[in-house]
DOTOR-867942 format. One record per residue: x, y, z of N, C-alpha, C in turn; residue number from 0; residue in one letter. Coordinates in Angstrom, 2 decimals. Layout:
// residues N
> X|Y|Z|X|Y|Z|X|Y|Z|NUM|A
...
This chain:
// residues 256
> 39.35|-33.85|44.04|39.31|-33.03|42.85|39.08|-31.46|43.17|0|X
> 39.66|-30.57|42.34|39.77|-29.14|42.94|38.32|-28.70|42.58|1|X
> 38.30|-27.11|42.88|37.10|-26.35|42.76|36.82|-26.28|41.13|2|X
> 37.79|-26.06|40.31|37.47|-26.40|38.83|37.02|-27.49|38.22|3|X
> 37.43|-28.47|38.80|37.29|-29.89|38.46|35.65|-29.91|38.66|4|X
> 35.12|-29.49|40.08|33.96|-29.83|40.61|32.98|-28.95|39.82|5|X
> 33.40|-27.76|39.25|32.59|-27.03|38.53|32.30|-27.80|36.90|6|X
> 33.47|-28.22|36.71|33.37|-28.85|35.09|32.36|-30.05|35.33|7|X
> 32.52|-30.88|36.52|31.32|-32.10|36.51|30.06|-31.76|37.02|8|X
> 29.87|-30.51|37.58|28.57|-30.09|37.89|27.95|-29.25|36.70|9|X
> 28.76|-28.75|35.83|28.16|-28.16|34.60|27.83|-29.13|33.42|10|X
> 28.28|-30.23|33.51|27.99|-31.26|32.51|26.64|-32.04|32.68|11|X
> 25.68|-32.10|31.75|24.64|-33.10|32.16|25.12|-34.46|32.50|12|X
> 24.15|-35.16|32.91|24.59|-36.51|33.38|24.88|-37.51|32.20|13|X
> 24.28|-37.25|30.89|24.58|-37.94|30.08|26.08|-37.69|29.57|14|X
> 26.43|-36.28|29.60|27.86|-35.94|29.34|28.74|-36.67|30.26|15|X
> 28.58|-36.81|31.44|29.56|-37.32|32.44|29.40|-39.06|32.31|16|X
> 28.34|-39.53|31.76|28.41|-41.00|31.59|29.35|-41.19|30.38|17|X
> 29.23|-40.26|29.34|30.35|-40.51|28.09|31.77|-40.39|28.56|18|X
> 31.90|-39.86|29.77|33.30|-39.51|30.16|33.76|-40.81|31.07|19|X
> 33.03|-41.86|31.28|33.31|-43.00|32.17|33.74|-44.24|31.33|20|X
> 34.74|-44.77|31.69|35.07|-46.04|30.94|33.97|-47.12|30.84|21|X
> 34.24|-48.11|30.22|33.23|-49.13|30.06|33.24|-50.00|31.51|22|X
> 34.43|-49.97|32.16|34.42|-50.70|33.40|34.19|-49.92|34.76|23|X
> 33.65|-48.65|34.25|33.07|-47.99|35.55|34.09|-46.88|35.92|24|X
> 35.38|-46.89|35.51|36.44|-45.77|36.16|36.25|-44.64|35.42|25|X
> 36.79|-43.68|35.67|36.53|-42.30|35.31|37.81|-41.92|34.28|26|X
> 37.70|-41.30|33.45|38.73|-40.79|32.35|39.75|-39.97|33.16|27|X
> 39.07|-39.33|34.17|39.89|-38.31|34.66|40.84|-38.86|35.75|28|X
> 42.05|-38.53|35.88|42.95|-39.01|36.86|42.56|-39.09|38.21|29|X
> 42.80|-40.40|38.83|42.46|-40.60|40.12|42.90|-39.52|41.17|30|X
> 42.16|-39.49|42.14|42.73|-38.54|43.38|43.97|-39.22|43.96|31|X
> 44.87|-38.21|44.11|46.23|-38.80|44.68|46.00|-38.99|46.17|32|X
> 47.06|-39.37|46.81|46.90|-39.57|48.39|46.96|-38.40|48.95|33|X
> 46.63|-38.39|50.42|46.54|-37.10|51.05|47.71|-36.43|51.36|34|X
> 49.05|-37.03|51.05|50.18|-36.30|51.13|50.67|-35.67|49.78|35|X
> 50.09|-36.00|48.74|50.28|-35.48|47.52|49.66|-34.24|47.13|36|X
> 49.93|-33.29|46.36|49.16|-32.06|46.08|48.09|-32.62|45.14|37|X
> 46.86|-31.92|45.16|45.70|-32.41|44.30|45.93|-31.96|42.97|38|X
> 45.43|-32.88|42.09|45.41|-32.82|40.75|44.33|-31.72|40.29|39|X
> 44.82|-30.63|39.75|43.82|-29.56|39.27|43.78|-29.33|37.83|40|X
> 42.56|-28.96|37.40|42.46|-28.89|35.98|42.25|-27.30|35.77|41|X
> 43.16|-26.59|34.87|43.22|-25.23|34.53|41.47|-24.80|34.07|42|X
> 41.33|-23.62|34.21|40.11|-23.13|34.12|39.66|-23.01|32.70|43|X
> 40.64|-22.61|31.67|40.33|-22.62|30.24|40.20|-23.74|29.79|44|X
> 41.09|-24.82|29.98|40.80|-26.22|29.44|39.30|-26.91|29.86|45|X
> 39.31|-26.61|31.11|37.89|-27.00|31.72|36.60|-26.45|31.02|46|X
> 36.78|-25.07|30.56|35.73|-24.55|29.97|35.63|-24.83|28.60|47|X
> 36.74|-25.12|27.80|36.61|-25.62|26.53|36.15|-27.00|26.50|48|X
> 36.54|-27.87|27.18|36.15|-29.12|27.35|34.57|-29.10|27.61|49|X
> 34.07|-28.32|28.54|32.50|-28.32|28.68|31.73|-27.87|27.37|50|X
> 32.52|-26.83|26.71|31.69|-26.17|25.54|31.84|-27.18|24.45|51|X
> 32.89|-28.02|24.15|32.91|-28.89|23.25|31.90|-30.02|23.53|52|X
> 31.64|-30.57|24.82|30.73|-31.48|25.23|29.35|-31.07|24.83|53|X
> 29.08|-29.92|25.38|27.59|-29.17|25.22|27.28|-28.97|24.12|54|X
> 28.32|-28.70|22.85|27.90|-28.55|21.69|27.59|-29.58|20.83|55|X
> 27.53|-30.91|21.36|26.82|-31.96|20.36|25.54|-31.85|20.24|56|X
> 25.17|-32.46|19.03|23.91|-32.26|18.84|22.82|-33.15|19.78|57|X
> 23.48|-34.03|20.19|22.40|-34.71|21.24|21.82|-33.91|22.30|58|X
> 22.51|-32.96|22.72|21.84|-31.88|23.79|21.15|-30.85|23.28|59|X
> 20.87|-30.77|21.94|20.00|-29.79|21.27|18.96|-30.21|20.51|60|X
> 18.40|-31.41|20.71|17.56|-31.92|19.84|16.07|-31.48|20.31|61|X
> 15.95|-31.08|21.31|14.74|-30.41|21.73|14.83|-28.94|21.86|62|X
> 15.64|-28.30|21.32|15.83|-26.69|21.15|14.81|-26.27|20.33|63|X
> 14.15|-25.17|20.71|13.08|-24.37|19.49|13.83|-23.96|18.30|64|X
> 12.96|-24.07|17.24|13.37|-23.91|15.95|13.78|-22.12|15.84|65|X
> 14.36|-21.90|14.74|14.67|-20.45|14.44|13.31|-19.70|14.37|66|X
> 12.27|-20.09|13.74|11.20|-19.32|13.55|10.55|-19.36|14.98|67|X
> 10.47|-20.36|15.80|10.02|-20.03|17.15|10.92|-19.09|18.13|68|X
> 12.12|-19.04|18.10|12.93|-18.17|18.56|12.56|-16.75|18.33|69|X
> 12.50|-16.53|17.02|12.21|-15.27|16.44|10.80|-14.79|16.85|70|X
> 9.71|-15.59|16.91|8.34|-15.35|17.24|8.39|-14.88|18.86|71|X
> 9.23|-15.79|19.66|9.26|-15.48|21.01|9.78|-13.90|21.18|72|X
> 10.96|-13.75|20.45|11.59|-12.45|20.63|10.65|-11.48|20.14|73|X
> 9.97|-11.56|19.24|8.98|-10.58|18.71|7.99|-10.36|19.95|74|X
> 7.43|-11.34|20.50|6.18|-11.13|21.59|7.00|-10.60|22.68|75|X
> 8.30|-10.88|22.97|8.72|-10.12|24.20|9.04|-8.68|23.87|76|X
> 9.47|-8.33|22.68|9.65|-6.99|22.22|8.25|-6.35|22.44|77|X
> 7.19|-6.85|21.62|6.01|-6.19|21.88|5.25|-6.10|23.09|78|X
> 5.61|-7.08|24.14|5.14|-6.96|25.60|6.01|-5.79|26.16|79|X
> 7.25|-5.50|25.92|8.03|-4.69|26.52|7.68|-3.22|25.92|80|X
> 7.12|-3.10|24.81|6.57|-1.82|24.19|5.41|-1.64|24.78|81|X
> 4.54|-2.40|24.89|3.20|-2.19|25.48|3.21|-1.58|26.95|82|X
> 4.20|-2.37|27.68|4.28|-2.12|29.17|4.79|-0.66|29.20|83|X
> 5.73|-0.08|28.24|6.30|1.10|28.26|5.29|2.13|27.97|84|X
> 4.39|1.78|27.01|3.69|2.81|26.49|2.33|2.95|27.59|85|X
> 1.95|1.87|28.21|1.03|1.95|29.44|1.62|2.66|30.58|86|X
> 2.82|2.48|30.65|3.37|3.21|31.74|3.48|4.81|31.62|87|X
> 3.91|5.31|30.30|3.96|6.70|30.04|2.44|7.11|29.75|88|X
> 1.42|6.35|29.80|0.21|6.79|29.21|-0.65|7.18|30.77|89|X
> -1.19|8.40|30.62|-2.02|8.49|31.86|-3.16|7.64|31.96|90|X
> -3.13|7.01|33.22|-4.42|5.83|33.33|-3.82|4.57|33.23|91|X
> -2.63|4.27|32.72|-2.02|3.07|32.49|-2.47|2.25|31.33|92|X
> -2.67|1.06|31.62|-3.22|0.15|30.57|-4.62|0.62|30.04|93|X
> -5.38|0.98|30.93|-6.71|1.33|30.52|-6.75|2.83|29.67|94|X
> -5.91|3.48|30.04|-5.77|4.94|29.25|-5.26|4.67|27.85|95|X
> -4.28|3.63|27.90|-3.51|3.32|26.51|-4.59|2.66|25.81|96|X
> -5.53|1.71|26.46|-6.51|1.00|25.49|-7.52|2.18|25.00|97|X
> -7.90|3.21|25.58|-8.91|4.15|25.36|-8.28|5.00|24.06|98|X
> -7.15|5.34|24.16|-6.32|6.08|23.00|-6.27|5.14|21.85|99|X
> -6.05|3.91|22.01|-6.03|3.00|20.82|-7.46|3.11|19.87|100|X
> -8.35|2.96|20.93|-10.07|2.81|20.30|-10.18|4.05|19.70|101|X
> -9.69|5.15|20.36|-10.11|6.67|19.83|-9.35|6.64|18.40|102|X
> -8.16|6.21|18.40|-7.39|6.44|17.10|-8.09|5.33|15.90|103|X
> -8.48|4.52|16.12|-9.21|3.41|15.30|-10.43|4.10|14.80|104|X
> -11.38|4.74|15.74|-12.54|5.30|15.59|-12.27|6.36|14.35|105|X
> -11.16|7.11|14.62|-10.94|8.25|13.71|-10.56|7.67|12.61|106|X
> -9.73|6.91|12.50|-9.28|6.54|11.13|-10.59|5.66|10.29|107|X
> -11.59|5.09|10.96|-12.71|4.56|10.57|-13.60|5.69|9.83|108|X
> -13.75|6.60|10.68|-14.62|7.95|10.29|-13.96|8.49|9.03|109|X
> -12.48|8.84|9.11|-11.96|9.26|7.79|-12.12|8.37|6.66|110|X
> -11.93|7.11|6.63|-12.21|6.15|5.65|-13.70|6.07|5.23|111|X
> -14.59|6.35|6.07|-15.95|6.34|5.65|-16.14|7.56|4.95|112|X
> -15.81|8.61|5.43|-15.96|10.06|4.95|-15.37|10.24|3.52|113|X
> -14.09|9.91|3.37|-13.28|10.01|2.28|-13.21|8.94|1.34|114|X
> -13.52|7.87|1.67|-13.62|6.51|0.90|-12.21|6.04|0.52|115|X
> -12.07|5.24|-0.40|-10.72|4.54|-0.75|-9.91|5.55|-1.40|116|X
> -8.66|5.77|-0.99|-7.66|6.87|-1.80|-7.73|6.58|-3.16|117|X
> -7.80|7.85|-3.65|-7.72|7.63|-5.24|-6.26|7.45|-5.74|118|X
> -6.22|6.74|-6.75|-5.03|6.24|-7.31|-4.79|7.05|-8.73|119|X
> -3.75|7.60|-8.76|-3.44|8.37|-10.15|-3.63|7.38|-11.27|120|X
> -4.12|7.61|-12.34|-3.91|6.63|-13.76|-2.63|6.37|-13.93|121|X
> -2.46|5.20|-14.06|-1.21|4.51|-14.43|-1.06|4.45|-15.83|122|X
> -1.75|4.64|-16.61|-1.50|4.58|-18.13|-2.44|5.66|-18.69|123|X
> -1.86|5.98|-19.85|-2.11|6.97|-20.78|-2.99|6.51|-22.07|124|X
> -3.78|5.44|-21.70|-4.49|4.76|-22.87|-5.60|5.69|-23.47|125|X
> -5.98|5.23|-24.68|-6.63|6.27|-25.31|-8.26|6.07|-24.86|126|X
> -9.05|7.10|-25.30|-10.24|7.12|-24.80|-11.11|6.17|-25.61|127|X
> -11.10|5.97|-27.03|-11.82|5.00|-27.83|-10.99|3.86|-28.06|128|X
> -11.66|2.77|-28.51|-11.04|1.49|-28.92|-11.08|1.55|-30.59|129|X
> -10.70|0.37|-31.04|-10.35|0.56|-32.59|-11.65|0.48|-33.30|130|X
> -12.99|0.32|-32.83|-14.05|0.44|-33.44|-14.93|1.59|-33.41|131|X
> -14.85|2.34|-34.71|-15.45|3.78|-35.00|-16.88|3.59|-34.77|132|X
> -17.65|4.43|-33.62|-18.87|4.38|-33.53|-19.28|5.96|-33.55|133|X
> -20.54|6.28|-33.67|-21.10|7.70|-33.62|-21.54|7.90|-32.12|134|X
> -21.59|9.03|-32.02|-22.00|9.67|-30.67|-23.40|9.02|-30.13|135|X
> -24.32|8.69|-31.32|-25.54|8.32|-31.08|-25.43|6.84|-30.54|136|X
> -24.42|6.16|-31.10|-24.13|4.45|-30.66|-23.64|4.52|-29.35|137|X
> -22.87|5.38|-29.04|-22.39|5.47|-27.45|-23.42|5.72|-26.65|138|X
> -24.21|6.93|-26.96|-25.17|7.01|-26.00|-26.23|6.00|-25.81|139|X
> -26.55|5.17|-27.04|-27.43|4.03|-26.62|-26.74|2.98|-25.81|140|X
> -25.63|2.71|-26.03|-24.85|1.70|-25.20|-24.74|2.30|-23.78|141|X
> -24.56|3.58|-23.52|-24.56|4.11|-22.03|-25.83|3.88|-21.36|142|X
> -26.93|4.28|-22.19|-28.25|4.07|-21.65|-28.57|2.83|-21.10|143|X
> -28.20|1.68|-22.29|-28.32|0.37|-21.88|-27.57|-0.05|-20.80|144|X
> -26.37|0.41|-20.30|-25.77|-0.14|-19.30|-26.30|0.55|-17.91|145|X
> -26.94|1.73|-18.09|-27.47|2.42|-16.99|-28.74|1.79|-16.66|146|X
> -29.56|1.36|-17.63|-30.69|0.65|-17.24|-30.53|-0.81|-16.54|147|X
> -29.45|-1.25|-16.53|-28.89|-2.59|-16.00|-28.21|-2.16|-14.71|148|X
> -27.79|-1.04|-14.33|-27.24|-0.60|-13.22|-25.52|-0.90|-13.35|149|X
> -25.19|-0.90|-14.67|-23.73|-1.05|-14.71|-23.12|0.22|-15.03|150|X
> -22.77|0.88|-13.68|-22.51|2.21|-14.00|-21.05|2.52|-14.45|151|X
> -20.24|1.53|-14.21|-18.73|1.83|-14.80|-18.87|1.86|-16.24|152|X
> -19.47|0.79|-16.96|-19.83|0.88|-18.45|-20.52|2.04|-18.81|153|X
> -21.56|2.49|-18.15|-22.31|3.52|-18.58|-21.74|4.73|-18.35|154|X
> -20.78|5.26|-17.44|-19.84|6.28|-17.39|-19.12|6.45|-18.47|155|X
> -18.33|5.14|-18.96|-17.19|5.11|-20.06|-17.97|5.33|-21.36|156|X
> -19.24|5.06|-21.62|-19.79|5.01|-22.80|-20.23|6.57|-22.83|157|X
> -20.70|6.99|-21.89|-21.31|8.35|-21.98|-20.13|9.37|-22.30|158|X
> -18.96|9.18|-21.79|-17.72|10.06|-21.85|-17.47|10.14|-23.33|159|X
> -17.50|8.66|-24.12|-17.15|8.54|-25.21|-18.06|9.27|-26.26|160|X
> -19.51|9.22|-25.61|-20.48|9.91|-26.69|-20.12|11.30|-26.58|161|X
> -19.93|11.87|-25.53|-19.74|13.45|-25.28|-18.58|13.75|-26.30|162|X
> -17.48|12.94|-26.26|-16.40|13.36|-27.03|-16.64|13.26|-28.61|163|X
> -17.09|12.03|-28.77|-17.53|11.65|-30.32|-18.47|13.05|-30.64|164|X
> -19.51|13.41|-29.98|-20.24|14.48|-30.31|-19.62|15.71|-30.82|165|X
> -18.39|16.00|-29.90|-17.62|17.04|-30.06|-16.77|17.02|-31.33|166|X
> -16.41|15.86|-31.55|-15.80|15.72|-33.03|-16.74|15.69|-34.10|167|X
> -18.05|15.45|-34.25|-18.78|15.42|-35.12|-19.30|16.84|-35.36|168|X
> -19.12|17.59|-34.29|-19.54|19.00|-34.47|-18.25|19.87|-34.99|169|X
> -17.10|19.11|-35.10|-15.85|19.87|-35.60|-15.31|20.75|-34.62|170|X
> -15.90|20.62|-33.11|-15.26|21.33|-32.14|-13.82|20.63|-31.61|171|X
> -13.79|19.32|-32.08|-12.65|18.71|-31.75|-12.08|18.02|-32.95|172|X
> -10.75|17.80|-33.22|-10.06|17.02|-34.50|-10.33|15.58|-34.18|173|X
> -10.50|14.75|-35.15|-10.70|13.34|-34.91|-9.09|12.82|-34.87|174|X
> -8.96|12.39|-33.66|-7.43|11.88|-33.37|-7.74|10.63|-32.47|175|X
> -7.20|9.47|-32.98|-7.58|8.26|-32.08|-6.88|8.07|-31.02|176|X
> -5.72|8.54|-30.89|-4.87|8.66|-29.83|-5.26|9.52|-28.42|177|X
> -6.33|10.14|-28.55|-6.47|11.27|-27.63|-7.04|10.63|-26.20|178|X
> -6.72|11.02|-25.08|-7.25|10.76|-23.83|-8.33|11.55|-23.48|179|X
> -8.85|11.30|-22.47|-10.00|11.93|-21.75|-9.48|13.23|-21.28|180|X
> -8.45|13.33|-20.75|-7.84|14.49|-20.10|-7.40|15.55|-21.33|181|X
> -6.95|15.04|-22.19|-6.64|15.96|-23.41|-8.05|16.30|-24.08|182|X
> -9.00|15.50|-24.33|-10.24|15.89|-24.94|-10.98|16.98|-23.96|183|X
> -10.95|16.93|-22.70|-11.49|17.98|-21.94|-10.81|19.20|-21.86|184|X
> -9.51|19.38|-21.98|-8.61|20.42|-22.09|-8.78|21.04|-23.36|185|X
> -9.01|20.18|-24.53|-9.15|21.02|-25.83|-10.52|21.39|-25.88|186|X
> -11.50|20.88|-25.43|-12.94|21.22|-25.37|-13.19|22.35|-24.72|187|X
> -12.57|22.41|-23.41|-12.56|23.53|-22.67|-12.15|24.97|-23.50|188|X
> -11.10|24.97|-24.36|-10.94|26.15|-25.10|-12.02|26.69|-25.87|189|X
> -12.75|25.72|-26.38|-13.92|26.03|-27.40|-15.32|26.40|-26.49|190|X
> -15.28|25.66|-25.33|-16.53|26.00|-24.39|-16.02|26.29|-23.15|191|X
> -15.50|27.45|-22.97|-14.87|27.78|-21.55|-16.06|27.73|-20.43|192|X
> -17.28|27.89|-20.72|-18.09|28.00|-19.53|-18.34|26.54|-18.90|193|X
> -17.64|25.52|-19.60|-18.25|24.07|-18.92|-16.79|23.64|-18.81|194|X
> -15.66|24.24|-18.44|-14.19|23.65|-18.61|-14.09|22.76|-17.26|195|X
> -14.72|23.37|-16.16|-14.76|22.70|-15.04|-15.39|21.42|-14.99|196|X
> -16.46|21.52|-15.77|-17.31|20.22|-15.71|-16.79|19.07|-16.67|197|X
> -16.01|19.75|-17.63|-15.45|18.64|-18.46|-14.17|18.10|-17.94|198|X
> -13.35|18.73|-17.00|-12.41|18.18|-16.27|-12.94|17.20|-15.29|199|X
> -14.01|17.60|-14.42|-14.63|16.66|-13.67|-14.98|15.17|-14.31|200|X
> -15.48|15.45|-15.53|-16.06|14.27|-16.35|-14.94|13.34|-16.75|201|X
> -13.62|14.10|-17.28|-12.46|13.25|-17.39|-11.83|12.58|-16.17|202|X
> -12.04|13.14|-15.09|-11.63|12.50|-13.78|-12.38|11.29|-13.48|203|X
> -13.64|11.36|-13.49|-14.55|10.24|-13.36|-14.26|9.18|-14.41|204|X
> -14.13|9.52|-15.64|-13.70|8.60|-16.59|-12.37|7.72|-16.24|205|X
> -11.42|8.41|-15.74|-9.97|7.90|-15.44|-10.07|7.19|-14.31|206|X
> -10.75|7.54|-13.43|-11.00|6.77|-11.99|-11.55|5.51|-12.04|207|X
> -12.69|5.44|-13.11|-13.37|4.17|-13.36|-12.49|3.14|-14.25|208|X
> -12.04|3.77|-15.33|-11.24|2.96|-16.33|-9.77|2.62|-15.73|209|X
> -9.10|3.59|-15.21|-7.61|3.15|-14.89|-7.29|3.14|-13.45|210|X
> -8.25|3.83|-12.68|-8.05|4.04|-11.04|-8.62|2.97|-10.36|211|X
> -9.45|2.10|-10.71|-10.01|1.15|-9.97|-10.91|1.46|-8.99|212|X
> -11.65|2.44|-9.34|-12.87|3.05|-8.48|-14.11|2.44|-9.05|213|X
> -15.06|2.46|-8.33|-16.46|2.08|-9.05|-17.24|3.39|-9.27|214|X
> -17.94|3.48|-10.37|-18.74|4.56|-10.71|-20.26|4.37|-9.76|215|X
> -20.73|5.65|-9.76|-22.12|5.71|-9.19|-23.16|6.32|-10.10|216|X
> -24.40|5.96|-9.76|-25.30|6.68|-10.58|-25.27|8.12|-10.84|217|X
> -24.98|8.74|-9.56|-24.68|10.38|-9.68|-23.60|10.64|-10.55|218|X
> -22.68|9.91|-10.70|-21.50|10.10|-11.46|-21.89|10.24|-13.11|219|X
> -22.67|9.16|-13.36|-23.16|8.96|-14.63|-24.01|10.10|-15.05|220|X
> -25.11|10.38|-14.11|-26.01|11.40|-14.40|-25.25|12.78|-14.68|221|X
> -24.28|13.05|-13.97|-23.36|14.37|-14.15|-22.83|14.47|-15.53|222|X
> -22.40|13.14|-16.23|-21.77|13.43|-17.57|-22.86|13.19|-18.50|223|X
> -23.96|12.77|-18.04|-25.00|12.55|-19.12|-25.59|14.06|-19.12|224|X
> -25.85|14.76|-18.02|-26.14|16.29|-18.08|-25.28|17.04|-18.82|225|X
> -23.93|16.89|-18.80|-23.17|17.76|-19.39|-23.25|17.26|-20.85|226|X
> -23.43|16.07|-21.25|-23.44|15.82|-22.66|-24.57|16.60|-23.21|227|X
> -25.81|16.59|-22.55|-26.89|17.34|-23.23|-26.55|18.85|-23.13|228|X
> -26.09|19.33|-22.14|-25.80|20.82|-22.24|-24.85|21.30|-23.23|229|X
> -23.94|20.16|-23.54|-22.89|20.71|-24.56|-23.55|20.79|-25.89|230|X
> -24.60|19.91|-26.16|-25.39|20.04|-27.39|-25.99|21.29|-27.59|231|X
> -26.42|21.94|-26.58|-27.14|23.05|-26.87|-26.22|24.35|-26.66|232|X
> -25.13|24.35|-26.38|-23.95|25.31|-26.23|-23.62|25.68|-27.40|233|X
> -23.22|26.90|-27.76|-22.63|27.44|-29.08|-21.14|27.48|-28.60|234|X
> -20.24|27.02|-29.66|-18.93|27.27|-29.18|-18.24|28.71|-29.25|235|X
> -17.35|29.07|-28.52|-16.71|30.52|-28.53|-15.47|30.27|-29.75|236|X
> -15.99|30.98|-30.86|-15.19|30.87|-31.92|-13.72|31.80|-31.72|237|X
> -12.55|31.22|-32.10|-11.42|31.90|-31.93|-11.30|33.32|-32.59|238|X
> -11.88|33.52|-33.75|-11.96|34.79|-34.40|-12.59|35.81|-33.45|239|X
> -13.97|35.37|-33.00|-14.63|36.43|-32.21|-13.87|36.52|-30.90|240|X
> -13.11|35.70|-30.17|-12.29|35.93|-29.29|-11.36|36.85|-29.27|241|X
> -10.55|36.58|-30.48|-9.30|37.63|-30.70|-9.88|39.01|-31.08|242|X
> -11.07|39.19|-31.84|-11.78|40.38|-31.93|-12.15|41.00|-30.70|243|X
> -12.70|40.49|-29.81|-13.30|41.04|-28.49|-12.03|41.43|-27.62|244|X
> -10.96|40.71|-27.73|-9.81|41.21|-26.93|-8.76|42.00|-27.48|245|X
> -8.76|42.24|-28.66|-7.98|43.22|-29.33|-8.09|44.70|-28.90|246|X
> -6.96|45.39|-28.54|-7.23|46.69|-27.99|-7.81|47.86|-29.04|247|X
> -8.71|48.90|-28.34|-9.13|49.69|-29.32|-8.01|50.73|-29.70|248|X
> -8.08|50.97|-31.17|-7.20|51.99|-31.40|-7.59|53.38|-31.51|249|X
> -6.75|54.13|-30.65|-7.26|55.70|-30.35|-7.46|56.47|-31.57|250|X
> -8.39|57.32|-31.61|-8.67|58.15|-32.86|-7.60|59.00|-33.09|251|X
> -7.25|59.45|-34.38|-6.16|60.23|-34.97|-4.87|59.44|-34.89|252|X
> -4.79|58.16|-34.52|-3.54|57.51|-34.67|-3.25|57.21|-36.14|253|X
> -1.93|57.12|-36.11|-1.38|56.89|-37.75|-1.72|55.45|-38.22|254|X
> -2.09|55.51|-39.29|-2.49|54.13|-39.87|-1.21|53.41|-40.43|255|X
């Protein structure tokens, strides 16, 4: 047998070799010639193709790892190479890399504790009031009942509704069912400019609780309740007086 034939025979598993033997024990390969005849050689390409066809049979791959296992092994190999490369480039090696990772985690935890859950912008422009018309006193009573039970989300919502309803009852805001908290704060700020910033803050608290998925606190409820009481004692700035105070003085002797 030539070198190529030996390679073919050694490359095949024993089971493959057994399949290439006849039932009587003789090989399907041509028998060796006599010493005075040239040896029978198998070309390299046919030998390689025969080995590939034999080894591609399903019987030789029954114990191969699954696709998921191969992907998982590849991921862990990549992660191991990445970690080794990072530890090599980091001063102090693996220990230095571990210290840096712990420091980053500690910084992120401190920022999360300090800033809290990131605020989400309201995804809806839902109205401030529902379909049930109630007075400011009704909303205040509901807010106080929720606050007494520690239900701060509902307390903030009802107190903000009481605040806006009170402005509507005083004719500082027109009654508009589709108004949002932000719109109410902007409109009320024009009549009560001294409280513009507090009105906007109250509207943000309402939106965060109602649409932003955040939880209200006792402090946020008391801020809106204090604003509600202060607005009751505040006189509005009338548009006429504002226009009169900002009108330019006419010089004496000017033509009428």
